[in-house]
Structures are given as C-alpha cells and as structure tokens.
C-alpha positions in Angstrom: -17.5 14.5 1.0 -15.7 11.9 3.2 -16.2 9.2 0.6 -14.7 11.4 -2.0 -11.7 12.1 0.2 -11.3 8.4 0.8 -11.4 7.7 -2.9 -8.4 10.0 -3.2 -6.5 8.4 -0.4 -4.2 6.6 -2.9 -2.9 10.0 -4.1 -1.3 10.4 -0.6 0.3 7.0 -0.6 4.1 6.9 -0.7 3.9 3.5 -2.5 1.8 4.9 -5.3 4.2 7.8 -6.0 7.3 5.5 -5.7 5.8 3.1 -8.2 4.7 5.9 -10.5 8.1 7.6 -10.5 9.9 4.3 -11.0 7.7 3.5 -14.0 8.1 7.1 -15.3 11.9 7.0 -15.0 12.0 3.6 -16.8 9.8 4.8 -19.6 11.7 8.1 -20.1 15.0 6.2 -20.0 13.8 3.7 -22.6 12.4 6.6 -24.8 15.7 8.4 -24.5 17.6 5.2 -25.5 15.2 4.7 -28.4 15.6 8.3 -29.6 19.4 8.2 -29.4 19.4 4.9 -31.3 17.1 6.3 -33.9 19.2 9.3 -34.4 22.4 7.2 -34.7 20.8 4.7 -37.2 19.2 7.5 -39.2 22.4 9.6 -39.4 24.1 7.8 -42.3 21.0 7.4 -44.6 20.2 11.1 -44.0 23.8 12.1 -44.8 23.7 10.0 -48.0 20.4 11.4 -49.1 21.5 15.0 -48.4 24.8 14.4 -50.2 22.9 13.1 -53.3 20.6 16.1 -53.3 23.4 18.7 -53.0 25.6 16.9 -55.4 22.8 17.0 -58.0 22.2 20.7 -57.3 25.9 21.5 -57.7 26.2 19.4 -60.9 23.1 20.9 -62.4 24.2 24.4 -61.5 27.7 23.9 -62.9 26.3 22.4 -66.1 23.8 25.3 -66.5 26.4 28.0 -66.0 28.9 26.2 -68.3 26.5 25.7 -71.2 24.5 28.9 -70.9 25.3 32.0 -72.9 27.3 34.6 -71.0 24.5 37.2 -71.4 22.0 34.7 -69.9 24.0 33.7 -66.8 22.8 36.6 -64.7 19.2 35.9 -65.4 19.8 32.1 -64.7 21.4 32.9 -61.3 18.5 35.1 -60.4 16.1 32.4 -61.3 18.0 29.8 -59.3 18.1 32.1 -56.3 14.3 32.7 -56.5 13.1 29.2 -57.2 15.7 26.9 -55.4 17.3 29.3 -52.9 20.7 28.8 -54.6 23.1 31.7 -54.9 26.5 31.8 -56.7 29.3 34.1 -55.5 32.9 34.5 -56.6 35.3 33.1 -54.1 38.2 35.3 -53.0 41.2 34.4 -50.9 40.3 37.3 -48.6 36.8 35.9 -47.7 36.1 35.6 -44.0 34.9 32.1 -43.2 33.1 30.6 -40.2 33.5 26.9 -40.2 30.7 24.4 -39.7 30.2 22.9 -36.2 32.2 19.6 -36.0 29.2 17.4 -35.2 29.2 13.7 -36.0 26.6 14.2 -38.8 28.4 17.1 -40.5 31.7 15.3 -40.3 30.3 12.2 -42.0 28.3 14.5 -44.5 31.5 16.5 -45.4 33.5 13.3 -46.2 30.7 12.1 -48.5 30.6 15.5 -50.2 34.3 15.5 -50.8 34.1 12.1 -52.3 31.6 13.3 -54.8 32.9 16.8 -55.5 36.6 16.4 -54.9 39.0 16.7 -52.0 39.4 20.5 -52.5 35.8 21.1 -51.7 35.4 23.5 -48.8 32.4 24.1 -46.5 31.4 27.1 -44.4 28.6 28.2 -42.1 29.1 31.9 -42.9 31.1 33.8 -45.5 31.8 37.5 -45.0 29.1 37.6 -42.3 26.4 36.0 -44.5 24.9 32.9 -42.9 23.9 29.8 -44.9 25.3 26.6 -46.1 28.3 27.4 -48.3 30.0 25.0 -50.7 33.0 25.8 -52.9 33.0 24.7 -56.5 35.0 25.3 -59.7 33.6 26.2 -63.1 36.1 26.4 -66.0 39.0 27.3 -63.8 37.0 30.0 -61.8 36.2 29.4 -58.1 32.8 30.1 -56.8 30.8 29.8 -53.6 27.4 28.0 -53.8 25.2 29.2 -51.0 22.2 27.1 -49.9 19.6 27.8 -47.2 20.5 26.5 -43.7 17.3 24.5 -43.3 18.7 22.0 -45.9 20.9 20.6 -43.1 18.1 20.3 -40.6 16.6 16.9 -40.2 13.2 17.0 -41.9 11.6 14.7 -39.3 12.8 16.5 -36.1 9.5 18.2 -35.3 7.2 15.2 -36.0 9.5 12.9 -34.1 9.5 15.2 -31.1 5.7 15.6 -31.2 5.3 11.8 -31.4 7.8 11.3 -28.5 5.9 13.9 -26.4 2.5 12.3 -27.1 3.8 8.8 -26.4 5.5 9.9 -23.2 2.3 11.6 -21.9 0.2 8.5 -22.7 2.8 6.3 -21.1 2.9 8.4 -17.9 -0.9 8.3 -17.7 -0.7 4.5 -18.1 2.0 4.4 -15.3 -0.4 6.3 -13.0 -3.2 3.8 -13.7 -0.9 0.8 -13.2 0.4 2.4 -9.9 -3.1 2.9 -8.7 -4.1 -0.7 -9.5 -1.0 -1.9 -7.6 -1.4 0.5 -4.7 -5.2 0.1 -4.1 -5.2 -3.5 -2.7 -2.3 -2.7 -0.4 -3.9 0.5 0.7 -7.2 -1.2 1.5 -5.2 -4.0 3.4 -3.2 -1.3 5.3 -6.4 0.6 6.3 -8.2 -2.6 7.4 -5.2 -3.7 9.5 -5.0 -0.2 11.1 -8.7 -0.4 12.1 -8.2 -3.9 13.5 -5.2 -2.7 15.6 -7.4 0.1 17.0 -10.0 -2.5 18.1 -12.5 -1.5 15.4 -14.4 -3.7 13.0 -12.4 -3.9 9.7 -14.5 -4.1 6.5 -14.3 -7.2 4.4 -11.7 -6.9 1.6 -12.9 -7.6 -2.0 -11.7 -11.0 -3.1 -11.1 -10.1 -6.7 -8.2 -9.3 -9.0 -5.0 -11.3 -9.5 -4.5 -14.6 -7.7 -2.0 -13.3 -5.2 -4.3 -10.4 -4.1 -7.4 -12.7 -4.0 -5.6 -15.1 -1.7 -4.2 -12.4 0.5 -7.6 -10.7 0.9 -9.3 -14.0 1.6 -6.7 -14.9 4.2 -7.2 -11.5 5.9 -11.0 -11.8 5.9 -10.7 -15.3 7.4 -8.4 -13.9 10.1 -10.8 -11.1 10.9 -13.7 -13.6 11.1 -11.6 -15.8 13.4 -10.6 -12.9 15.7 -14.3 -11.8 15.9 -15.3 -15.3 16.8 -12.5 -15.6 19.4 -13.5 -12.2 20.9 -17.2 -13.2 21.1 -16.2 -16.5 22.8 -14.0 -14.6 25.2 -16.8 -12.3 26.1 -19.1 -15.2 26.8 -16.4 -17.0 28.8 -15.6 -13.9 30.9 -19.3 -13.3 31.5 -19.7 -16.8 32.8 -16.6 -16.5 35.0 -18.0 -13.3 36.4 -21.3 -14.9 37.3 -19.7 -18.2 38.5 -17.1 -16.4 40.7 -19.2 -13.6 42.1 -21.9 -16.0 43.4 -19.5 -17.9 45.8 -17.8 -14.6 46.7 -21.1 -13.2 47.8 -21.8 -16.3 49.9 -18.3 -16.1 51.4 -18.8 -12.4 52.2 -22.1 -13.3 53.9 -20.5 -16.1 55.9 -17.7 -13.8 57.0 -20.2 -11.3 58.2 -22.2 -13.9 60.2 -19.3 -16.0 61.4 -18.0 -15.7 65.0 -14.6 -14.1 64.2 -12.5 -11.5 65.9 -12.5 -8.1 64.2 -9.0 -8.4 62.9 -9.6 -11.8 61.1 -12.9 -10.5 59.8 -11.3 -7.4 58.4 -8.5 -9.4 56.7 -10.9 -11.8 55.1 -13.2 -9.0 53.9 -10.1 -7.2 52.4 -9.1 -10.4 50.5 -12.6 -10.8 49.1 -12.8 -7.2 48.0 -9.4 -7.6 46.3 -10.6 -10.7 44.5 -13.8 -8.8 43.3 -11.6 -5.9 42.1 -9.4 -8.3 40.2 -12.4 -9.8 38.5 -13.6 -6.3 37.6 -10.2 -5.5 36.0 -10.3 -8.7 33.9 -13.8 -7.7 32.6 -12.7 -4.1 32.0 -9.7 -5.2 29.9 -11.7 -7.7 27.9 -14.7 -5.4 27.2 -15.2 -5.1 23.4 -15.1 -1.7 21.9 -18.3 -2.2 19.9 -20.2 -2.1 23.2 -19.1 1.5 23.8 -21.1 4.6 22.9 -19.2 7.8 22.3 -20.7 11.2 23.1 -19.6 14.7 23.7 -17.7 14.7 27.0 -16.6 17.7 29.0 -13.4 16.1 30.2 -12.5 19.1 32.4 -15.7 18.5 34.5 -15.2 14.7 34.5 -11.6 15.2 35.9 -12.9 17.5 38.6 -15.5 14.9 39.6 -13.0 12.1 39.9 -10.6 14.4 41.9 -13.5 15.3 44.2 -14.3 11.6 44.8 -10.7 10.7 45.7 -10.2 13.8 47.8 -11.9 11.9 50.7 -8.8 9.6 51.0 -6.8 10.9 53.9 -3.3 10.0 52.7 -3.9 11.1 49.1 -3.2 14.7 48.2 -4.3 15.7 44.7 -3.0 18.9 43.1 -4.7 19.9 39.9 -4.5 22.6 37.2 -7.4 22.0 34.8 -8.4 24.2 31.9 -12.2 24.7 31.7 -14.5 23.4 29.0 -12.3 20.9 27.2 -14.4 18.6 25.1 -13.6 15.3 23.4 -15.6 12.5 21.8 -15.6 9.6 24.2 -17.3 7.4 26.7 -17.6 9.0 30.2 -17.6 5.7 32.0 -14.5 4.5 30.3 -12.7 7.8 30.9 -13.7 7.8 34.5 -12.2 4.3 34.8 -9.0 5.5 33.1 -8.5 8.4 35.6 -9.4 6.2 38.5 -6.8 3.5 37.4 -4.1 6.1 37.2 -4.9 7.5 40.7 -5.1 4.0 42.2 -1.8 3.1 40.4 -0.2 6.1 42.2 -1.7 5.1 45.5 -0.2 1.6 45.2 3.2 2.3 43.7 3.8 6.1 43.9 3.9 6.8 47.6 6.2 9.5 48.8 9.6 8.4 50.3 8.0 8.6 53.8 5.6 5.8 52.6 2.8 7.5 54.4 1.4 9.9 51.9 0.8 10.1 48.1 0.9 13.3 46.1 -0.5 13.3 42.6 -0.3 16.3 40.3 -3.0 16.4 37.6 -2.9 18.8 34.7 -5.3 19.3 31.7 -4.7 21.8 29.0 -4.8 22.3 25.2 -1.6 21.5 23.3 -1.0 23.8 20.4 2.6 23.0 19.4 3.9 20.1 17.4 2.2 17.7 15.0 -0.2 16.3 17.6 -2.6 18.9 18.8 -5.5 18.3 21.2 -6.4 17.9 24.9 -3.3 17.1 27.0 -3.7 15.3 30.3 -0.9 14.4 32.7 -0.6 12.5 36.0 2.5 12.6 38.1 3.4 11.0 41.5 6.5 11.4 43.7 7.3 7.8 44.3 10.3 5.8 43.2 9.0 5.3 39.6 9.9 2.3 37.5 13.4 0.8 38.1 14.5 1.0 34.5 13.5 2.0 31.0 13.0 -1.6 30.2 10.4 -1.9 32.9 8.6 1.2 31.6 8.2 -0.5 28.2 6.7 -3.6 29.8 4.2 -1.8 32.1 1.7 -1.3 29.3 1.5 -5.0 28.6 -1.2 -7.0 30.4 -0.3 -9.0 33.6 3.0 -7.1 33.9 4.5 -5.3 36.9 7.9 -3.8 37.5 10.3 -6.1 39.3 11.3 -3.9 42.3 9.1 -1.0 43.2 5.9 -2.7 42.1 6.5 -6.3 43.0 5.3 -6.0 46.5 1.9 -4.5 45.7 -1.3 -6.5 45.2 -3.0 -6.4 41.8 -3.4 -8.2 38.5 -1.0 -6.2 36.5 -3.8 -4.9 34.2 -4.1 -1.3 35.5 -1.9 0.5 33.0 -2.8 -2.0 30.2 -6.4 -1.0 30.7 -5.4 2.7 30.7 -3.5 2.2 27.4 -6.4 0.4 25.8 -8.9 3.1 26.8 -6.7 5.8 25.4 -6.3 3.9 22.1 -10.1 3.4 21.9 -10.5 7.2 22.1 -7.9 7.7 19.3 -5.5 9.1 21.8 -1.8 8.5 22.5 -0.2 7.6 25.9 3.3 8.0 27.1 4.7 6.9 30.4 8.2 7.7 31.8 10.1 8.4 35.0 10.4 12.1 35.9 13.9 13.5 36.0 13.3 14.6 39.7 11.9 11.3 40.8 8.3 10.1 40.3 6.2 8.4 37.6 4.5 10.4 34.8 1.6 9.4 32.5 0.8 11.8 29.7 -2.0 11.3 27.2 -3.4 13.4 24.4 -6.9 13.2 22.9 -8.3 14.8 19.7 -10.3 17.9 20.7 -14.0 17.9 19.8 -14.9 21.4 18.5 -18.5 22.6 18.2 -19.8 25.6 16.3 
C-alpha cells in the first residue's frame, strides 16, 4: 500500500500541476487560434458555395414558374416544397419582417447574393412570424418570397470539426499529463532524496538514465551521497580513535591526582577539570553519532521524563516543576531521548539560574497537541534565567560550538548542548523551537509524532 501511495506522489506535486496547466493552456490557446483562423479562412469559400447553390435554386424556381402552365404551378410549388424545402409566397408591403443577424458571414453572403440576383434583393429571418431563410425575387413583374430551411445557412462541418477538436484536445491533455510526469519524476526523486539526506538518513541511489542533464545531475548527487557517507565513516573512526587516545591519559591523570600528595582544594579543582574534559569528549561523540546506529522502539515518553526528573531531583539547587500527561508514546530511542532531556536540564543549570544566582527553577510540561497543522506529543522546558541576549543569539544557539555572547559566555562547555538537542529532535522526526519567554526565561518547545497502537 505504501509503495502504491509513493507511486502517486507526483500527483501531489505543485511542479507537476504547474507544468500540466501551462501545457494545457498553451494547447487550448493554440487550438482556439487554429479554430478562429479556420473559420476566418473558410468563411469566404463557404459564402461563395452557398451563394451559388441558392442562386441556382432561385434561377431554376423562377424558370420553372415562368415556363410552366398556370394550372400546373400549384402542383409544381407543392413538389418543390416537398422535395427541396422550397416554398413560394406572394410578397406584400404589409409583411412583418425580422432581419438577419448582422454577422460577418451573413454580411458577406448578402453582398454576394445581391450581386447575383440584383441590388433590390431582400433577406429576412422571419416573415409574418414564420421562421426560415427568406429571399425576395421577381417573376414577370410580380414579387414573391422564396423561403428555404434555416439549416442551409449552418456550416455543414460544424459538428465534425467540434468533435475533432474535442478529441484532439483530450488526447493533447493526456499527452501533457504524461510529459509533466516525465519532467516532474526526476525532480521529485531528487527532492525526496535530498530531504532524507537532510534528516540524516541514507538516501537511495538515483537512477542514472534519461536525458543527459538528468543523468549528469543524478550521477553528481549519487557521488555526493557516497562522498558524504565516506566522510561520515571516516569521522566516526577518527572520533572513536580520539575517544580512546584521550580517555587513556585522562584515566592516568585521574589516578595520579588521587594518589598525589595534594591539598583537598587543589585535588578537587583538578578532578573537576578532568571531569569537564571527559564530559566535553562525550558531547563530541554524542553529536557525531551516526543515525544508522540507532534503534527505534515504542517509548513511553511520559515515564521516561518522570525518570529523568527523579534523577535530577537530588540536586539541591535545582527545582523541577512538572505537568506530564500519562501514557504518551512515540517511536524513538530511549537513550537518545534521555540524553536530550538531560542536556536541556543541564543547559538550564548552567545558563538559566534565577536572578539570585543560587537556585534554578525548571518547568517541564508534556501533553498532546490537538490544534494546528502539527499534532503530536508536545514537550516544553522553561527556566527563569536571563535567557538569550537577543533574537540573533537565539538563531545561533542551535549551531554547533556556539554560545550566546553575554549570559552564556562565562559558563564552561563545548557549545554543543542545544545542537545535540536539535539533532536528536530531528532524528525523531520532530520539530524544535527555542525562544525567550515574555516574562524572562528561556523556553525550548518540541513536538514529536505520536505513536498510536490498537
């Protein structure tokens, strides 16, 4: 089912519909121009053909009535009306006429008829309430109306032409849809692969086929993905080596500090420095950890938050206030999520102390968000410190090795705490927002897709 939905992904693409409608508009405009041009070029030949036909009918009718015996004229008129749809009526000055519509075709046709039959020839759409195509004529000094059926004025090819235009338009629109799909598919695959790569996931290799430009673009992208994977693997190996090479001398230094003849204050300071160096190494490794090494399971994030709060409740100067909804589940890695929550609490301990600089208050909330486009498990952390000095600083705090200039510059750390938080949130398909509270304090809000079970 998922593969079927993926195959229809191109139908939801804005580029596909934009290309399709552009091609459709161009096709319909060209068809309209062609049809108007056809009608214009076809008008004069059709008027000439119709003039010749009606002139022949009038001439033959006039000759038949003139040369026929008076007692046979009535029978002749009945025969003409039955076989040719031609009816002859006496013309009176009191006749009520409805003129023909002054279209371009009828104007040109009327001029041709007057040239053939005389300038005094008159035309009407209706005489005394009877519809038809009426032409005046004179026979031996008497004036008559010649009435023909209206369909003689209709273009004989209108219905076939419209049918042909409709069929051509449908086939062309179908072709436009196919062309749009061929144009959109490579771009859609490239966009999806780039999105997966931005999320830290392994992007599938793009097919290197089709036009030259698409082949070259896909080949370049595949080479870039391979280079990034190789760089990531090299980075993991280098960091693992750094971890091993640094922790060994750190362990020796820790042992030497324990066994050295030092006063308690010096020993405590050196141990603190060594612990801080070890914590910084751990942060580097946490930030560089590849996402492929993570295993995602069903996680009760409510219980996990309570466990983390319980662990940090032992810190005397830290006061945690929580409001956590029960049994909130997401798909994730419990170790990574625990590190995320710990980083946020430790970030508050470093930079979010109360104005008295002696205590830290952190409010933690966990609930289900039901309003808006993004629905899911909503978690927020807020402290009551000074917050970031400016909005520009807030935008930089999620970047690695970055700290704010004023309130955070005096604290120790690598500048990776919030960058690790942001990376973990994105690995779990969540969204993170950080900002200064309007009543002072720093706020971190994240939302994760809820995992529902039947």
